[in-house]
C-alpha positions in Angstrom: -101.3 -17.3 -40.5 -100.6 -13.6 -40.8 -98.3 -13.6 -37.8 -96.3 -16.6 -39.3 -95.9 -14.8 -42.6 -94.7 -11.6 -40.8 -92.2 -13.6 -38.8 -90.9 -15.3 -42.0 -90.4 -12.0 -43.7 -88.5 -10.6 -40.7 -86.1 -13.6 -40.6 -85.4 -13.2 -44.3 -84.7 -9.5 -43.8 -82.2 -10.2 -41.0 -80.5 -12.9 -43.0 -80.2 -10.6 -46.0 -78.6 -7.9 -43.7 -76.0 -10.3 -42.2 -74.8 -11.6 -45.6 -73.0 -8.4 -46.7 -71.3 -8.1 -43.3 -70.1 -11.7 -43.5 -68.8 -11.1 -47.0 -67.0 -8.0 -45.9 -65.4 -9.8 -42.9 -64.3 -12.6 -45.2 -62.8 -10.2 -47.7 -60.9 -8.5 -44.9 -59.6 -11.8 -43.5 -58.6 -13.0 -47.0 -56.9 -9.7 -47.8 -55.0 -9.8 -44.5 -53.9 -13.4 -45.2 -52.8 -12.5 -48.8 -50.9 -9.5 -47.4 -49.2 -11.5 -44.7 -48.3 -14.2 -47.2 -46.8 -11.7 -49.6 -44.9 -10.0 -46.6 -43.6 -13.4 -45.5 -42.6 -14.3 -49.1 -40.8 -11.0 -49.7 -39.4 -10.1 -46.3 -39.9 -12.6 -43.4 -38.5 -15.7 -45.1 -35.3 -13.8 -45.7 -34.7 -13.0 -42.0 -33.9 -15.2 -39.1 -34.4 -13.7 -35.6 -34.0 -14.7 -32.0 -34.3 -13.1 -28.6 -31.9 -15.6 -27.1 -28.9 -13.2 -27.5 -26.6 -11.6 -25.0 -23.8 -9.1 -24.9 -20.3 -10.6 -24.4 -16.9 -9.0 -24.0 -13.3 -10.2 -23.3 -12.6 -10.3 -19.5 -8.9 -9.4 -19.1 -7.8 -10.9 -15.8 -5.2 -9.0 -13.8 -2.7 -11.3 -12.2 0.7 -10.6 -10.7 4.0 -11.8 -12.3 5.9 -11.8 -9.0 5.1 -12.6 -5.4 4.7 -9.8 -2.9 2.6 -7.9 -0.3 -0.1 -5.5 -1.6 0.8 -1.9 -0.5 -2.0 -0.1 -2.5 -5.1 -0.9 -4.5 -5.6 2.1 -6.8 -8.9 1.2 -8.4 -12.2 -0.3 -7.4 -15.2 -1.9 -9.2 -16.9 0.2 -11.8 -13.8 2.5 -12.3 -12.9 3.2 -15.8 -9.1 2.8 -16.5 -6.8 3.7 -19.4 -4.0 1.6 -20.9 -1.0 1.5 -18.7 -2.8 3.0 -15.7 -1.4 1.6 -12.4 -3.9 -0.8 -10.7 -2.1 -2.4 -7.8 1.3 -1.7 -6.1 3.3 -4.4 -4.3 6.1 -4.0 -1.7 9.3 -3.7 -3.8 11.8 -4.0 -0.9 12.8 -7.7 -1.5 13.0 -7.2 -5.3 15.3 -4.1 -4.9 17.7 -6.1 -2.6 17.8 -8.9 -5.2 18.6 -6.3 -7.9 21.4 -4.8 -5.8 22.9 -8.3 -5.3 22.6 -9.0 -9.0 24.3 -5.7 -10.0 27.2 -6.3 -7.6 27.6 -9.8 -9.0 27.7 -8.5 -12.5 30.3 -5.9 -11.6 32.4 -8.6 -9.9 32.0 -10.9 -12.9 33.2 -8.3 -15.3 36.3 -7.7 -13.3 37.0 -11.4 -13.0 36.6 -11.8 -16.8 39.0 -8.8 -17.3 41.4 -10.7 -15.1 41.2 -13.7 -17.4 42.1 -11.6 -20.4 45.0 -10.0 -18.4 46.3 -13.4 -17.4 46.7 -14.3 -21.1 49.6 -11.8 -21.3 51.1 -13.0 -18.0 50.9 -16.6 -19.0 52.5 -15.9 -22.4 55.4 -14.2 -20.5 55.7 -17.2 -18.3 55.9 -19.5 -21.3 58.7 -17.4 -22.8 60.5 -17.5 -19.4 60.1 -21.3 -19.3 61.3 -21.6 -22.9 64.4 -19.5 -22.0 65.0 -21.8 -19.0 64.7 -24.9 -21.1 67.2 -23.4 -23.6 69.6 -22.6 -20.8 69.3 -26.1 -19.3 69.9 -27.5 -22.7 73.1 -25.5 -23.0 74.1 -26.7 -19.5 73.5 -30.3 -20.5 75.5 -29.9 -23.7 78.3 -28.3 -21.7 78.3 -31.0 -19.1 78.1 -33.7 -21.8 81.2 -32.1 -23.5 83.0 -32.1 -20.1 82.3 -35.8 -19.6 83.2 -36.7 -23.2 86.5 -34.7 -22.9 87.5 -36.3 -19.6 86.5 -39.8 -20.3 89.5 -40.7 -22.6 91.9 -39.0 -20.1 90.7 -41.0 -17.2 92.3 -44.2 -18.7 95.7 -42.5 -18.9 95.5 -41.1 -15.4 95.6 -37.5 -16.7 92.2 -36.9 -15.0 91.5 -38.2 -11.6 88.5 -40.6 -11.1 87.0 -38.2 -8.6 87.0 -35.4 -11.1 85.3 -37.7 -13.6 82.6 -38.5 -11.1 82.0 -34.8 -10.5 81.6 -34.3 -14.3 79.2 -37.1 -14.6 77.2 -35.8 -11.5 77.1 -32.4 -13.1 75.7 -34.0 -16.3 73.1 -35.9 -14.4 72.1 -32.7 -12.5 71.9 -30.7 -15.7 69.7 -33.4 -17.3 67.4 -33.4 -14.3 67.2 -29.6 -14.4 66.4 -29.8 -18.1 63.6 -32.3 -17.5 62.2 -30.1 -14.8 62.3 -27.0 -17.0 60.5 -28.9 -19.8 57.8 -30.0 -17.3 57.4 -26.4 -16.1 57.2 -25.3 -19.7 54.5 -27.9 -20.5 52.5 -26.9 -17.4 52.7 -23.2 -18.4 51.6 -24.0 -21.9 48.7 -26.1 -20.6 47.7 -23.3 -18.2 47.9 -20.8 -21.0 45.8 -23.0 -23.3 43.2 -23.4 -20.6 43.0 -19.7 -20.0 42.8 -19.0 -23.7 39.9 -21.5 -24.0 38.0 -19.3 -21.5 38.6 -16.1 -23.5 39.2 -17.1 -27.1 36.7 -15.9 -29.7 34.8 -13.5 -27.5 35.1 -10.2 -25.7 34.5 -9.2 -22.1 30.9 -8.0 -22.9 30.0 -11.2 -24.7 31.7 -13.6 -22.3 29.3 -16.3 -21.1 29.9 -15.5 -17.4 29.1 -11.8 -18.0 26.0 -12.6 -20.0 24.8 -14.9 -17.3 25.3 -12.3 -14.6 23.6 -9.7 -16.9 20.6 -12.0 -17.3 20.3 -12.1 -13.5 20.3 -8.3 -13.4 17.6 -8.1 -16.1 15.5 -10.6 -14.2 15.9 -8.7 -10.9 15.2 -5.4 -12.6 12.1 -6.6 -14.2 10.9 -8.0 -10.9 11.2 -4.5 -9.4 9.2 -3.1 -12.3 6.6 -5.7 -12.0 5.7 -4.7 -8.5 3.4 -2.2 -10.1 0.6 -3.8 -12.1 -0.6 -1.7 -15.0 -3.9 -2.0 -17.0 -3.1 -4.0 -20.2 -6.2 -2.6 -21.9 -8.6 0.3 -21.4 -11.9 -0.6 -19.9 -14.0 -0.9 -16.7 -12.9 -2.7 -13.6 -15.0 -5.6 -12.4 -14.7 -8.5 -9.9 -12.0 -6.9 -7.8 -11.0 -9.3 -5.0 -7.5 -8.0 -3.9 -7.1 -6.2 -0.6 -4.4 -4.1 1.0 -1.9 -6.2 3.0 -2.7 -9.4 1.1 0.2 -11.6 0.3 -0.2 -12.8 -3.3 1.7 -15.2 -5.5 2.2 -15.2 -9.3 -1.0 -16.0 -11.1 -3.4 -15.0 -8.3 -6.6 -13.4 -9.9 -6.9 -9.8 -8.5 -9.5 -8.2 -10.7 -10.8 -8.1 -14.2 -10.8 -5.2 -16.8 -13.6 -5.3 -19.3 -12.9 -3.4 -22.6 -16.4 -2.3 -23.3 -15.4 -1.0 -26.7 -14.8 -4.6 -27.8 -18.1 -6.1 -27.0 -20.0 -8.4 -29.3 -23.3 -10.3 -29.2 -23.7 -14.0 -28.9 -27.0 -14.9 -30.5 -28.2 -18.5 -30.0 -30.0 -19.5 -33.1 -31.8 -22.8 -33.6 -29.9 -25.3 -35.7 -32.6 -25.1 -38.5 -32.0 -21.3 -38.8 -28.4 -21.7 -39.9 -29.0 -23.1 -43.4 -28.9 -19.8 -45.2 -26.6 -17.8 -42.9 -23.4 -16.5 -44.3 -20.4 -14.7 -42.9 -20.8 -10.9 -43.2 -24.6 -10.8 -43.4 -26.1 -7.7 -41.9 -27.8 -7.9 -38.5 -30.2 -5.6 -36.8 -29.9 -5.6 -33.0 -32.1 -4.2 -30.2 -31.2 -4.1 -26.5 -33.7 -4.4 -23.8 -31.8 -1.6 -22.0 -32.7 1.0 -24.7 -35.9 -0.6 -26.1 -37.0 0.0 -29.7 -35.7 3.6 -29.8 -32.1 2.3 -30.4 -31.2 -0.1 -33.2 -27.7 -1.4 -33.6 -26.1 -2.4 -36.9 -23.9 -5.5 -36.9 -22.8 -8.4 -39.0 -22.3 -12.1 -38.7 -18.7 -12.8 -37.7 -18.7 -16.5 -37.1 -20.4 -19.5 -35.4 -19.5 -21.5 -32.4 -17.8 -24.9 -32.7 -20.7 -26.7 -31.0 -24.1 -26.3 -29.5 -24.6 -24.9 -26.0 -25.5 -28.4 -24.7 -22.3 -29.9 -26.1 -20.2 -27.6 -23.9 -22.4 -27.7 -20.8 -20.9 -28.9 -17.6 -23.2 -31.9 -17.8 -23.6 -32.8 -21.5 -26.8 -34.4 -22.6 -26.8 -38.3 -22.7 -29.4 -39.4 -25.2 -28.7 -43.1 -25.2 -31.8 -44.0 -23.2 -35.1 -45.7 -24.1 -37.3 -42.6 -23.5 -35.8 -40.1 -25.9 -37.3 -36.8 -27.0 -35.7 -34.8 -29.8 -34.9 -31.2 -28.7 -33.9 -28.6 -31.2 -30.4 -27.4 -30.3 -29.1 -23.9 -30.4 -25.8 -22.8 -31.8 -24.0 -19.6 -30.7 -23.4 -17.1 -33.5 -21.0 -14.2 -33.0 -22.2 -10.8 -34.2 -19.9 -7.8 -34.3 -21.4 -4.4 -33.6 -20.5 -1.0 -35.2 -17.9 0.6 -32.7 -19.3 4.1 -33.3 -22.8 3.0 -32.1 -21.2 1.4 -29.0 -19.6 4.8 -28.2 -23.0 6.5 -28.5 -25.0 3.8 -26.7 -22.6 1.7 -24.6 -23.6 -1.8 -23.6 -22.7 -4.0 -20.6 -21.8 -7.7 -20.5 -24.8 -10.0 -20.2 -27.5 -7.6 -21.4 -30.3 -9.2 -23.4 -30.5 -8.5 -27.1 -32.8 -9.2 -30.0 -31.1 -10.1 -33.2 -32.5 -10.3 -36.8 -30.2 -11.5 -39.6 -30.9 -10.4 -43.2 -30.3 -13.4 -45.4 -30.5 -11.6 -48.7 -26.7 -11.3 -48.9 -25.3 -14.7 -50.0 -21.8 -13.8 -51.2 -20.1 -14.6 -47.9 -18.9 -18.0 -46.7 -21.3 -20.3 -44.9 -21.2 -20.0 -41.2 -20.4 -23.7 -40.9 -17.2 -23.4 -43.0 -13.7 -23.0 -41.6 -12.3 -19.5 -42.0 -9.2 -17.7 -40.8 -9.8 -15.0 -38.2 -10.7 -11.7 -39.9 -9.0 -9.6 -37.3 -5.9 -9.8 -35.1 -6.0 -11.1 -31.6 -5.9 -8.7 -28.6 -2.4 -7.5 -27.7 -0.8 -4.9 -25.4 2.6 -3.2 -25.2 2.5 -2.0 -21.6 5.0 -4.6 -20.5 7.6 -3.8 -23.2 9.3 -0.7 -21.7 11.0 -2.2 -18.6 13.1 -4.6 -20.9 14.8 -1.7 -22.6 15.5 0.0 -19.3 17.0 -3.2 -17.9 19.3 -3.4 -20.9 20.6 0.2 -20.4 21.2 -0.6 -16.7 23.3 -3.6 -17.6 25.3 -1.7 -20.2 26.1 1.0 -17.8 27.4 -1.5 -15.2 29.6 -3.3 -17.7 31.0 0.0 -19.1 31.9 1.3 -15.6 33.6 -1.9 -14.6 35.6 -2.1 -17.9 37.4 1.1 -16.8 35.5 3.3 -19.3 32.5 5.6 -18.7 29.1 4.8 -20.2 29.3 8.1 -22.1 32.6 7.1 -23.8 31.1 3.8 -24.7 28.4 5.2 -26.9 27.8 1.8 -28.6 26.7 0.4 -25.2 24.1 3.0 -24.2 20.7 2.2 -25.7 22.0 -1.0 -27.4 19.3 -3.7 -27.7 21.5 -6.4 -26.0 25.0 -7.0 -24.6 26.0 -8.8 -27.7 25.6 -5.5 -29.6 28.0 -3.6 -27.4 31.5 -2.6 -28.5 33.9 -5.4 -27.7 37.4 -5.3 -26.2 39.9 -7.4 -28.1 42.8 -8.9 -26.3 
């Protein structure tokens, strides 16, 4: 009995010792639950995050505008290039021959058009000559007609022989025939002059359609020569180079890509249920697996894709079956990154990212609304210079074949087009 009492007292003591510990553990768990609930209510529920995010960038494909044989490849994969830096050179021999033929044709066309204008004066002189001939023939007809009229009454009295009368009538007939011929020649000269004026009227040599057509051929050939060197349209890093020296390429053949790494963005694939409170312009915190937690990027929501990833897949999902399981879809959200941070910590296309969107800011437009683009599309000016050079080349050829130097024709040099050049009026 004594041992049983002792055992009972020992059990009560152990139970009394465990009770405070259990109370303490329960208090800690309850405090943690309350703290987490408060943190969720104040912070977590105002953030949407995903680790299904990847770095994207425009891939500027380098393709030739003319056909040719590759003489030199000046860059390789991973090389960093500047705007306008030569990337590939093609054999320019064929293009130069075409340019020489076009320039010769332009010079010949200018001289032919000058001849048209010169013919106007010659044809006008011919018309005046034909008019004088018609007037002379009319006088001859009038004189022959007077001779016939004067001799006709005398023939009846025998004062004028019949043979003489026949000669007078023959002379009248010949004069009338000559007058008809002169009038026909005058009409032909007038028609020829009208036809020639139709080719020159209302325009000058520089603006003549034949000259402009030949000038367009020179510009085309000149640009073809310039396009035998392929420049970099944007600054970036070379990737996916496939072109080789000696390769015969055609227009549109992909040669390589240039990736402008200063224009990268993040494509974060959020679940469709996470888009309810997202707005354009909301701040985003980004982390790259490349740098870990020591680097955090600042970004903002720029837009949302037009459809889910499954909708644009090569094999879109077909859910019209008996056994169907609903799968939460993901929608790509475009996130722009601070350019200064990209300069300090550059990224590469395809790197994994973690994105967390702060939903506190609600003044922006919903991501599902239609908005105009906030920034201009990419553009380049590296292909603009050859056009001005081609215009100057055309103006010089026209000026030299008009019998005046290019320097004397200051209005031609540097003019934006042939139509702006000084005209010659005839």
